[in-house]
C-alpha positions in Angstrom: -16.6 60.3 19.9 -17.3 56.9 18.6 -14.8 55.9 15.9 -16.0 54.7 12.5 -14.4 52.4 9.9 -14.3 54.7 6.9 -14.4 53.3 3.2 -11.5 54.9 1.6 -11.9 53.5 -1.8 -13.3 50.7 -3.9 -13.8 49.6 -7.5 -17.5 49.5 -7.4 -19.9 52.0 -8.9 -23.3 52.1 -10.6 -22.0 50.2 -13.5 -19.6 47.8 -11.6 -19.9 44.4 -13.4 -19.9 40.9 -12.2 -19.8 37.4 -13.9 -21.4 35.4 -16.3 -22.1 31.8 -15.5 -20.2 30.2 -18.4 -16.5 29.7 -17.4 -14.3 31.9 -15.4 -15.4 35.6 -15.8 -12.9 38.4 -16.6 -12.5 41.1 -14.1 -15.5 43.4 -14.3 -17.4 41.0 -16.8 -21.3 41.6 -16.8 -23.0 39.4 -14.3 -26.7 38.5 -14.5 -28.5 41.1 -12.6 -25.5 43.6 -12.6 -26.1 46.5 -10.4 -28.2 44.8 -7.9 -27.1 43.8 -4.4 -24.5 41.0 -4.3 -22.8 40.4 -1.0 -20.4 37.3 -1.0 -19.5 36.1 2.4 -16.5 33.8 2.7 -15.6 32.1 6.1 -12.9 29.8 7.0 -9.8 28.9 9.1 -6.4 30.4 8.8 -4.5 29.2 5.5 -7.5 28.1 3.7 -7.0 30.6 1.0 -9.7 33.1 2.0 -7.9 36.2 1.3 -6.3 35.6 -2.1 -9.4 33.9 -3.2 -11.7 36.7 -2.0 -9.8 39.3 -3.7 -9.7 37.5 -7.0 -13.5 36.8 -6.7 -14.1 40.6 -6.1 -12.1 41.5 -9.2 -13.9 39.1 -11.5 -17.3 40.3 -10.3 -16.2 44.0 -10.0 -17.1 44.0 -6.4 -15.5 45.8 -3.3 -13.4 43.6 -0.8 -13.4 43.5 2.9 -10.8 41.9 5.0 -12.4 41.8 8.5 -9.3 40.1 9.9 -7.4 43.3 9.0 -9.7 45.3 11.2 -8.8 42.9 14.3 -5.3 43.4 13.6 -5.5 47.1 13.3 -7.2 47.3 16.6 -4.5 45.2 18.1 -1.9 47.5 16.7 -3.7 50.5 18.0 -3.9 48.8 21.6 -0.2 48.0 21.4 0.8 51.5 20.3 -1.2 53.1 22.9 -0.1 50.8 25.7 -3.8 49.3 26.2 -3.6 46.2 28.4 -5.0 43.5 26.2 -6.1 41.6 29.3 -8.3 44.5 30.4 -11.4 43.6 28.4 -13.2 46.7 29.0 -10.2 48.8 27.8 -10.1 46.9 24.6 -13.7 47.5 24.1 -13.3 51.0 24.5 -10.5 51.3 22.1 -12.6 49.3 19.6 -15.3 52.0 19.9 -13.0 54.9 19.5 -9.9 54.0 17.4 -9.7 56.2 14.2 -9.6 53.5 11.5 -9.9 54.1 7.8 -10.0 50.9 5.9 -10.1 50.5 2.1 -12.2 48.1 0.1 -10.3 47.9 -3.2 -9.0 44.3 -3.8 -6.1 45.8 -5.7 -4.9 48.2 -3.0 -4.9 47.4 0.7 -5.2 50.5 2.8 -5.5 50.4 6.5 -4.9 53.7 8.2 -5.1 54.1 11.9 -4.9 57.7 13.2 -3.4 58.5 9.7 -0.7 56.0 9.9 -0.5 53.4 7.3 -0.3 50.1 9.2 -1.2 47.5 6.4 2.4 46.1 6.6 2.9 46.3 10.4 -0.4 44.5 11.2 0.8 41.3 9.3 4.0 41.3 11.6 4.9 38.8 14.5 4.2 41.5 17.2 0.5 42.0 16.0 0.1 38.3 14.9 1.2 37.1 18.4 -1.4 39.3 20.1 -4.3 39.4 17.9 -6.2 36.6 19.5 -6.5 38.6 22.8 -8.6 41.1 21.0 -10.5 38.6 18.6 -11.6 36.5 21.5 -13.1 39.6 23.4 -17.0 39.1 22.6 -17.8 42.8 23.4 -14.9 44.1 21.2 -16.1 41.7 18.4 -19.6 43.1 18.6 -18.2 46.7 18.1 -16.1 45.6 15.1 -18.9 43.6 13.6 -20.9 46.7 13.6 -18.2 48.5 11.7 -17.9 45.8 9.3 -21.6 45.8 8.6 -21.3 49.7 8.0 -18.6 49.0 5.3 -20.9 46.5 3.6 -23.7 48.8 3.6 -21.4 51.7 2.3 -20.5 49.5 -0.7 -24.1 49.5 -1.7 -24.1 45.8 -0.6 -21.8 44.8 -3.6 -18.9 43.3 -1.8 -16.8 40.3 -0.9 -16.5 40.2 2.8 -14.1 37.5 4.3 -13.3 36.6 7.7 -14.0 34.1 10.7 -17.8 34.7 11.4 -18.9 36.3 8.1 -21.4 33.7 7.0 -23.0 33.6 10.6 -22.7 36.9 12.3 -21.4 39.6 9.9 -23.4 39.0 6.9 -25.9 36.0 7.6 -28.1 37.6 5.0 -25.5 37.6 2.2 -26.7 36.4 -1.3 -23.8 33.8 -1.3 -22.3 32.3 1.8 -19.2 30.1 1.5 -17.1 28.2 4.1 -13.6 27.8 2.4 -11.7 25.0 4.3 -8.5 23.0 3.8 -6.7 20.5 5.7 -4.0 21.0 8.2 -1.2 20.2 5.8 -2.3 22.5 3.1 -3.1 25.3 5.4 0.4 25.2 7.1 2.0 25.0 3.6 0.3 27.9 2.4 1.0 30.1 5.5 4.6 29.2 5.3 4.8 30.4 1.5 2.8 33.6 2.6 5.4 34.2 5.3 8.4 33.7 3.0 9.3 30.3 4.3 11.2 31.6 7.3 9.3 29.8 10.0 9.7 26.3 11.2 7.0 23.8 11.7 6.4 24.6 15.2 6.1 28.3 14.5 3.7 27.5 11.6 1.6 25.2 13.8 1.3 27.8 16.4 0.3 30.6 14.1 -2.2 28.5 12.1 -3.5 25.8 14.4 -2.8 27.7 17.8 -4.6 30.9 16.4 -7.7 28.9 15.2 -8.0 27.0 18.5 -8.1 30.3 20.4 -10.4 32.1 18.2 -12.8 29.0 18.0 -13.6 29.6 21.6 -15.8 32.5 20.5 -16.9 31.7 17.0 -17.4 28.6 14.7 -15.6 29.0 11.4 -15.0 25.3 10.7 -18.5 23.9 10.1 -20.9 25.4 7.7 -24.2 26.8 9.0 -27.5 25.9 7.3 -27.4 27.3 3.8 -23.6 27.8 3.7 -21.8 26.1 0.8 -18.5 24.3 1.7 -15.5 24.3 -0.7 -12.4 22.2 0.4 -9.4 23.6 -1.2 -6.9 21.1 0.1 -6.1 19.8 -3.3 -7.1 22.7 -5.5 -4.8 25.3 -7.1 -5.7 28.9 -6.5 -7.4 29.3 -9.7 -9.5 26.1 -9.3 -10.6 27.4 -5.8 -11.5 30.8 -7.4 -13.5 29.0 -10.1 -15.2 26.9 -7.5 -16.2 30.1 -5.7 -17.3 31.7 -8.6 -19.6 28.8 -9.7 -21.1 28.9 -6.1 -21.8 32.5 -6.2 -23.5 32.3 -9.7 -25.7 29.4 -8.4 -26.6 31.3 -5.2 -27.2 34.6 -6.9 -29.5 32.8 -9.4 -31.6 31.5 -6.5 -31.8 35.0 -4.9 -32.7 36.8 -8.1 
């Protein structure tokens, strides 16, 4: 039986709010056109701030949140746990079709269950991080996971912030707001180092950030904005400034699609 990514919880609902255009909206604040579809797609390379910014934007607008990278990591964990040869492309595709994933969409609670096992912490570890590109660069496996991601977007009532590497062009090209969040290499490595607790040296960080991007860029473009995608460079911005820049871009885009 084909597996399905199950939405195990979100902060959305019929009265879920979004934001006003004036200033930084409070979490759940009313947004013009509240209740209508609002998909925010945020693309970008490693260390650009996609996850932290996307979660906060989801909170401010009262939307669900989808981390598509967690899905690739969860599949990688499953393959490693089950002894699936990551070099066997067909075996990885079959695993993508059938692995029992339940992924939450609440920005305040990361929930990633595989076969009933909570893997939210393990999928961020070195073992999975070092292997995930073998899954992410498998085009047929990507196609299976993209379909799962699109199901989760639909299940949210199309009121969600979705972030990843091909969100704006492949997963949600019809999103009401599409943003490429980028940063220079210096900023991206510094952020990833802080995220990992400052325990890695420069060579390890470069391998994790630059090396991972180089591998994944062979199958998807996440460094150049497609037509209609707004680019935000967060190199010299604080998290709050980046969040505000994204909020402003979403308000402008939502106004155009109203």
